[in-house]
TORKOL-4160 file (C-alpha; in steps of 0.2 Angstrom, whole numbers, padded with zeros to 4 digits, m for minus):
280
<pt num="1" X="m0002" Y="m0001" Z="0001"/>
<pt num="2" X="0013" Y="0012" Z="0003"/>
<pt num="3" X="0024" Y="0006" Z="m0013"/>
<pt num="4" X="0007" Y="0010" Z="m0023"/>
<pt num="5" X="0005" Y="0027" Z="m0013"/>
<pt num="6" X="0022" Y="0033" Z="m0019"/>
<pt num="7" X="0021" Y="0029" Z="m0037"/>
<pt num="8" X="0002" Y="0037" Z="m0037"/>
<pt num="9" X="0009" Y="0052" Z="m0030"/>
<pt num="10" X="0023" Y="0050" Z="m0043"/>
<pt num="11" X="0012" Y="0048" Z="m0055"/>
<pt num="12" X="m0001" Y="0062" Z="m0051"/>
<pt num="13" X="0011" Y="0076" Z="m0046"/>
<pt num="14" X="0026" Y="0074" Z="m0059"/>
<pt num="15" X="0030" Y="0089" Z="m0071"/>
<pt num="16" X="0020" Y="0084" Z="m0087"/>
<pt num="17" X="0029" Y="0101" Z="m0095"/>
<pt num="18" X="0037" Y="0100" Z="m0114"/>
<pt num="19" X="0054" Y="0100" Z="m0107"/>
<pt num="20" X="0050" Y="0087" Z="m0094"/>
<pt num="21" X="0040" Y="0075" Z="m0106"/>
<pt num="22" X="0052" Y="0063" Z="m0111"/>
<pt num="23" X="0058" Y="0061" Z="m0093"/>
<pt num="24" X="0050" Y="0046" Z="m0086"/>
<pt num="25" X="0044" Y="0041" Z="m0067"/>
<pt num="26" X="0057" Y="0028" Z="m0061"/>
<pt num="27" X="0057" Y="0014" Z="m0049"/>
<pt num="28" X="0071" Y="0007" Z="m0044"/>
<pt num="29" X="0072" Y="m0007" Z="m0034"/>
<pt num="30" X="0087" Y="m0013" Z="m0022"/>
<pt num="31" X="0089" Y="m0026" Z="m0010"/>
<pt num="32" X="0086" Y="m0014" Z="0006"/>
<pt num="33" X="0076" Y="m0002" Z="m0002"/>
<pt num="34" X="0063" Y="0004" Z="m0017"/>
<pt num="35" X="0067" Y="0022" Z="m0022"/>
<pt num="36" X="0053" Y="0031" Z="m0033"/>
<pt num="37" X="0060" Y="0046" Z="m0041"/>
<pt num="38" X="0049" Y="0058" Z="m0054"/>
<pt num="39" X="0053" Y="0075" Z="m0064"/>
<pt num="40" X="0048" Y="0089" Z="m0056"/>
<pt num="41" X="0054" Y="0097" Z="m0038"/>
<pt num="42" X="0038" Y="0102" Z="m0024"/>
<pt num="43" X="0026" Y="0113" Z="m0028"/>
<pt num="44" X="0013" Y="0125" Z="m0024"/>
<pt num="45" X="0022" Y="0130" Z="m0007"/>
<pt num="46" X="0026" Y="0113" Z="m0003"/>
<pt num="47" X="0042" Y="0110" Z="0005"/>
<pt num="48" X="0049" Y="0093" Z="0017"/>
<pt num="49" X="0047" Y="0105" Z="0032"/>
<pt num="50" X="0026" Y="0105" Z="0028"/>
<pt num="51" X="0025" Y="0091" Z="0017"/>
<pt num="52" X="0014" Y="0083" Z="0031"/>
<pt num="53" X="0003" Y="0095" Z="0035"/>
<pt num="54" X="m0013" Y="0089" Z="0028"/>
<pt num="55" X="m0015" Y="0104" Z="0013"/>
<pt num="56" X="m0015" Y="0095" Z="m0004"/>
<pt num="57" X="m0006" Y="0105" Z="m0018"/>
<pt num="58" X="m0007" Y="0097" Z="m0035"/>
<pt num="59" X="0000" Y="0105" Z="m0052"/>
<pt num="60" X="m0011" Y="0092" Z="m0062"/>
<pt num="61" X="m0029" Y="0095" Z="m0057"/>
<pt num="62" X="m0036" Y="0088" Z="m0070"/>
<pt num="63" X="m0025" Y="0072" Z="m0069"/>
<pt num="64" X="m0028" Y="0072" Z="m0050"/>
<pt num="65" X="m0049" Y="0073" Z="m0056"/>
<pt num="66" X="m0047" Y="0057" Z="m0066"/>
<pt num="67" X="m0036" Y="0046" Z="m0054"/>
<pt num="68" X="m0050" Y="0053" Z="m0041"/>
<pt num="69" X="m0063" Y="0043" Z="m0047"/>
<pt num="70" X="m0052" Y="0028" Z="m0055"/>
<pt num="71" X="m0056" Y="0013" Z="m0044"/>
<pt num="72" X="m0043" Y="0001" Z="m0038"/>
<pt num="73" X="m0039" Y="m0013" Z="m0048"/>
<pt num="74" X="m0039" Y="m0027" Z="m0032"/>
<pt num="75" X="m0055" Y="m0031" Z="m0025"/>
<pt num="76" X="m0052" Y="m0031" Z="m0007"/>
<pt num="77" X="m0048" Y="m0012" Z="m0006"/>
<pt num="78" X="m0062" Y="0002" Z="m0008"/>
<pt num="79" X="m0057" Y="0020" Z="m0014"/>
<pt num="80" X="m0052" Y="0025" Z="m0028"/>
<pt num="81" X="m0031" Y="0025" Z="m0033"/>
<pt num="82" X="m0030" Y="0043" Z="m0027"/>
<pt num="83" X="m0038" Y="0052" Z="m0013"/>
<pt num="84" X="m0032" Y="0071" Z="m0016"/>
<pt num="85" X="m0034" Y="0074" Z="0002"/>
<pt num="86" X="m0015" Y="0078" Z="0007"/>
<pt num="87" X="m0015" Y="0063" Z="0019"/>
<pt num="88" X="m0003" Y="0052" Z="0007"/>
<pt num="89" X="0013" Y="0057" Z="0016"/>
<pt num="90" X="0007" Y="0055" Z="0032"/>
<pt num="91" X="m0001" Y="0038" Z="0028"/>
<pt num="92" X="0014" Y="0033" Z="0022"/>
<pt num="93" X="0026" Y="0036" Z="0037"/>
<pt num="94" X="0011" Y="0028" Z="0049"/>
<pt num="95" X="0012" Y="0012" Z="0039"/>
<pt num="96" X="0030" Y="0010" Z="0038"/>
<pt num="97" X="0031" Y="0014" Z="0057"/>
<pt num="98" X="0018" Y="0000" Z="0060"/>
<pt num="99" X="0029" Y="m0014" Z="0050"/>
<pt num="100" X="0046" Y="m0007" Z="0060"/>
<pt num="101" X="0054" Y="0000" Z="0045"/>
<pt num="102" X="0063" Y="0016" Z="0044"/>
<pt num="103" X="0052" Y="0031" Z="0038"/>
<pt num="104" X="0052" Y="0036" Z="0021"/>
<pt num="105" X="0067" Y="0047" Z="0015"/>
<pt num="106" X="0062" Y="0063" Z="0004"/>
<pt num="107" X="0073" Y="0071" Z="m0006"/>
<pt num="108" X="0070" Y="0085" Z="m0016"/>
<pt num="109" X="0082" Y="0093" Z="m0029"/>
<pt num="110" X="0080" Y="0107" Z="m0043"/>
<pt num="111" X="0071" Y="0095" Z="m0056"/>
<pt num="112" X="0067" Y="0080" Z="m0047"/>
<pt num="113" X="0058" Y="0072" Z="m0031"/>
<pt num="114" X="0064" Y="0057" Z="m0024"/>
<pt num="115" X="0057" Y="0045" Z="m0013"/>
<pt num="116" X="0066" Y="0030" Z="m0002"/>
<pt num="117" X="0056" Y="0016" Z="0005"/>
<pt num="118" X="0067" Y="0004" Z="0015"/>
<pt num="119" X="0065" Y="m0014" Z="0013"/>
<pt num="120" X="0065" Y="m0028" Z="0027"/>
<pt num="121" X="0057" Y="m0028" Z="0047"/>
<pt num="122" X="0043" Y="m0035" Z="0052"/>
<pt num="123" X="0038" Y="m0041" Z="0034"/>
<pt num="124" X="0053" Y="m0054" Z="0034"/>
<pt num="125" X="0045" Y="m0070" Z="0037"/>
<pt num="126" X="0063" Y="m0078" Z="0047"/>
<pt num="127" X="0061" Y="m0063" Z="0061"/>
<pt num="128" X="0040" Y="m0069" Z="0065"/>
<pt num="129" X="0049" Y="m0086" Z="0063"/>
<pt num="130" X="0061" Y="m0082" Z="0076"/>
<pt num="131" X="0049" Y="m0074" Z="0087"/>
<pt num="132" X="0038" Y="m0088" Z="0087"/>
<pt num="133" X="0051" Y="m0102" Z="0091"/>
<pt num="134" X="0055" Y="m0091" Z="0106"/>
<pt num="135" X="0039" Y="m0088" Z="0115"/>
<pt num="136" X="0028" Y="m0097" Z="0104"/>
<pt num="137" X="0016" Y="m0084" Z="0096"/>
<pt num="138" X="0017" Y="m0068" Z="0086"/>
<pt num="139" X="0019" Y="m0051" Z="0096"/>
<pt num="140" X="0009" Y="m0036" Z="0095"/>
<pt num="141" X="0012" Y="m0025" Z="0081"/>
<pt num="142" X="0022" Y="m0010" Z="0094"/>
<pt num="143" X="0032" Y="m0024" Z="0103"/>
<pt num="144" X="0036" Y="m0033" Z="0087"/>
<pt num="145" X="0041" Y="m0015" Z="0078"/>
<pt num="146" X="0054" Y="m0013" Z="0092"/>
<pt num="147" X="0061" Y="m0029" Z="0091"/>
<pt num="148" X="0065" Y="m0032" Z="0076"/>
<pt num="149" X="0072" Y="m0014" Z="0075"/>
<pt num="150" X="0086" Y="m0018" Z="0088"/>
<pt num="151" X="0086" Y="m0036" Z="0079"/>
<pt num="152" X="0092" Y="m0025" Z="0063"/>
<pt num="153" X="0105" Y="m0013" Z="0071"/>
<pt num="154" X="0111" Y="m0026" Z="0082"/>
<pt num="155" X="0113" Y="m0013" Z="0094"/>
<pt num="156" X="0100" Y="0001" Z="0098"/>
<pt num="157" X="0097" Y="0015" Z="0111"/>
<pt num="158" X="0080" Y="0020" Z="0115"/>
<pt num="159" X="0083" Y="0035" Z="0104"/>
<pt num="160" X="0089" Y="0026" Z="0090"/>
<pt num="161" X="0073" Y="0017" Z="0092"/>
<pt num="162" X="0063" Y="0033" Z="0093"/>
<pt num="163" X="0072" Y="0041" Z="0079"/>
<pt num="164" X="0067" Y="0025" Z="0065"/>
<pt num="165" X="0050" Y="0022" Z="0072"/>
<pt num="166" X="0045" Y="0038" Z="0079"/>
<pt num="167" X="0037" Y="0031" Z="0097"/>
<pt num="168" X="0036" Y="0041" Z="0112"/>
<pt num="169" X="0053" Y="0037" Z="0122"/>
<pt num="170" X="0044" Y="0031" Z="0139"/>
<pt num="171" X="0033" Y="0018" Z="0128"/>
<pt num="172" X="0047" Y="0012" Z="0121"/>
<pt num="173" X="0056" Y="0009" Z="0136"/>
<pt num="174" X="0041" Y="0000" Z="0143"/>
<pt num="175" X="0040" Y="m0012" Z="0127"/>
<pt num="176" X="0059" Y="m0014" Z="0129"/>
<pt num="177" X="0056" Y="m0021" Z="0148"/>
<pt num="178" X="0041" Y="m0033" Z="0143"/>
<pt num="179" X="0056" Y="m0040" Z="0128"/>
<pt num="180" X="0068" Y="m0041" Z="0141"/>
<pt num="181" X="0057" Y="m0050" Z="0153"/>
<pt num="182" X="0052" Y="m0061" Z="0137"/>
<pt num="183" X="0071" Y="m0065" Z="0132"/>
<pt num="184" X="0069" Y="m0057" Z="0117"/>
<pt num="185" X="0083" Y="m0044" Z="0120"/>
<pt num="186" X="0096" Y="m0039" Z="0134"/>
<pt num="187" X="0100" Y="m0023" Z="0142"/>
<pt num="188" X="0120" Y="m0022" Z="0140"/>
<pt num="189" X="0118" Y="m0002" Z="0147"/>
<pt num="190" X="0105" Y="0010" Z="0152"/>
<pt num="191" X="0093" Y="0014" Z="0137"/>
<pt num="192" X="0105" Y="0001" Z="0125"/>
<pt num="193" X="0099" Y="m0014" Z="0120"/>
<pt num="194" X="0105" Y="m0029" Z="0110"/>
<pt num="195" X="0099" Y="m0046" Z="0103"/>
<pt num="196" X="0099" Y="m0061" Z="0115"/>
<pt num="197" X="0111" Y="m0069" Z="0101"/>
<pt num="198" X="0124" Y="m0057" Z="0102"/>
<pt num="199" X="0141" Y="m0065" Z="0109"/>
<pt num="200" X="0144" Y="m0062" Z="0128"/>
<pt num="201" X="0162" Y="m0060" Z="0136"/>
<pt num="202" X="0163" Y="m0071" Z="0151"/>
<pt num="203" X="0181" Y="m0068" Z="0156"/>
<pt num="204" X="0182" Y="m0053" Z="0161"/>
<pt num="205" X="0200" Y="m0051" Z="0162"/>
<pt num="206" X="0201" Y="m0053" Z="0143"/>
<pt num="207" X="0187" Y="m0043" Z="0140"/>
<pt num="208" X="0189" Y="m0029" Z="0126"/>
<pt num="209" X="0185" Y="m0012" Z="0132"/>
<pt num="210" X="0166" Y="m0013" Z="0128"/>
<pt num="211" X="0161" Y="m0007" Z="0110"/>
<pt num="212" X="0152" Y="0011" Z="0113"/>
<pt num="213" X="0136" Y="0010" Z="0105"/>
<pt num="214" X="0132" Y="0020" Z="0089"/>
<pt num="215" X="0128" Y="0038" Z="0094"/>
<pt num="216" X="0109" Y="0040" Z="0091"/>
<pt num="217" X="0104" Y="0055" Z="0078"/>
<pt num="218" X="0100" Y="0066" Z="0093"/>
<pt num="219" X="0115" Y="0065" Z="0101"/>
<pt num="220" X="0124" Y="0067" Z="0083"/>
<pt num="221" X="0116" Y="0083" Z="0081"/>
<pt num="222" X="0118" Y="0089" Z="0099"/>
<pt num="223" X="0139" Y="0087" Z="0093"/>
<pt num="224" X="0138" Y="0096" Z="0078"/>
<pt num="225" X="0131" Y="0112" Z="0087"/>
<pt num="226" X="0143" Y="0124" Z="0091"/>
<pt num="227" X="0142" Y="0134" Z="0109"/>
<pt num="228" X="0150" Y="0150" Z="0101"/>
<pt num="229" X="0144" Y="0153" Z="0085"/>
<pt num="230" X="0128" Y="0145" Z="0075"/>
<pt num="231" X="0125" Y="0131" Z="0062"/>
<pt num="232" X="0111" Y="0128" Z="0049"/>
<pt num="233" X="0100" Y="0112" Z="0048"/>
<pt num="234" X="0106" Y="0108" Z="0030"/>
<pt num="235" X="0124" Y="0109" Z="0036"/>
<pt num="236" X="0119" Y="0097" Z="0052"/>
<pt num="237" X="0111" Y="0086" Z="0040"/>
<pt num="238" X="0129" Y="0086" Z="0029"/>
<pt num="239" X="0139" Y="0083" Z="0044"/>
<pt num="240" X="0129" Y="0071" Z="0053"/>
<pt num="241" X="0122" Y="0059" Z="0036"/>
<pt num="242" X="0105" Y="0062" Z="0043"/>
<pt num="243" X="0091" Y="0067" Z="0031"/>
<pt num="244" X="0085" Y="0087" Z="0032"/>
<pt num="245" X="0070" Y="0079" Z="0038"/>
<pt num="246" X="0076" Y="0070" Z="0053"/>
<pt num="247" X="0086" Y="0086" Z="0058"/>
<pt num="248" X="0071" Y="0096" Z="0057"/>
<pt num="249" X="0061" Y="0086" Z="0068"/>
<pt num="250" X="0076" Y="0085" Z="0083"/>
<pt num="251" X="0078" Y="0101" Z="0081"/>
<pt num="252" X="0062" Y="0108" Z="0085"/>
<pt num="253" X="0062" Y="0095" Z="0100"/>
<pt num="254" X="0080" Y="0101" Z="0106"/>
<pt num="255" X="0071" Y="0121" Z="0105"/>
<pt num="256" X="0057" Y="0115" Z="0114"/>
<pt num="257" X="0068" Y="0106" Z="0129"/>
<pt num="258" X="0077" Y="0122" Z="0130"/>
<pt num="259" X="0095" Y="0112" Z="0125"/>
<pt num="260" X="0098" Y="0125" Z="0110"/>
<pt num="261" X="0091" Y="0140" Z="0105"/>
<pt num="262" X="0086" Y="0145" Z="0088"/>
<pt num="263" X="0090" Y="0161" Z="0080"/>
<pt num="264" X="0078" Y="0167" Z="0066"/>
<pt num="265" X="0061" Y="0165" Z="0062"/>
<pt num="266" X="0052" Y="0148" Z="0060"/>
<pt num="267" X="0051" Y="0147" Z="0041"/>
<pt num="268" X="0066" Y="0155" Z="0038"/>
<pt num="269" X="0080" Y="0145" Z="0026"/>
<pt num="270" X="0092" Y="0158" Z="0035"/>
<pt num="271" X="0087" Y="0151" Z="0053"/>
<pt num="272" X="0104" Y="0145" Z="0062"/>
<pt num="273" X="0105" Y="0135" Z="0078"/>
<pt num="274" X="0117" Y="0138" Z="0094"/>
<pt num="275" X="0118" Y="0128" Z="0110"/>
<pt num="276" X="0113" Y="0133" Z="0126"/>
<pt num="277" X="0126" Y="0144" Z="0135"/>
<pt num="278" X="0124" Y="0140" Z="0154"/>
<pt num="279" X="0130" Y="0152" Z="0167"/>
<pt num="280" X="0140" Y="0145" Z="0182"/>
């Protein structure tokens, strides 16, 4: 359903001007992801920041109206090929979370728009079979999402899971506690977990220093923000390798929590950030 939504968006929102007419919608399938790329950038005032605000903007209104009246081919889903209400992007994000998959990445460029859908996670039968062999039954949706995320990352912090799934941190901790009690994962440090099959060191005298968990997206972004001076969201994204969408979301949280200070208007591209200074 997510792939269908992404393809429908690419077809209905693409640029059909003469200069782009021979430029196709590309669907590239890889082992770990599917990429859908269409001609034309975001249109009608849409940006990465307001992509999920529920407001529909379409450059091809006639095509949109036609697809709204086109029924789905499959008989197990009611409705039309598109809904035209501006909820498609949020549906894609929510559905990927339900499947314990990473959120879609959206990459606008000057003349194309690319969507990346990551594969794997809860849809892999091997993971489901592994759970059944350990606890004798399938897990509820959120528990399976958190478990498969820990298994996929090998070692994950609460913040890693929150960045990947978008769940509340306290809810994640409660789920992790349940999974630990069931023997499906184990806790190795405060807020850090790994699958039980990860080899454990039994002889402390021979043990090397424990490997540090990969820094969470949140901490990586905090480390990039200077105490003296400022940095833009785009520069943070380039420095950390995180998507601009993820950077903006975490920056909003850090500003709300008082960890950092934003300089400039919320919607300004010139907005920058600095660490909040404390006075001893």
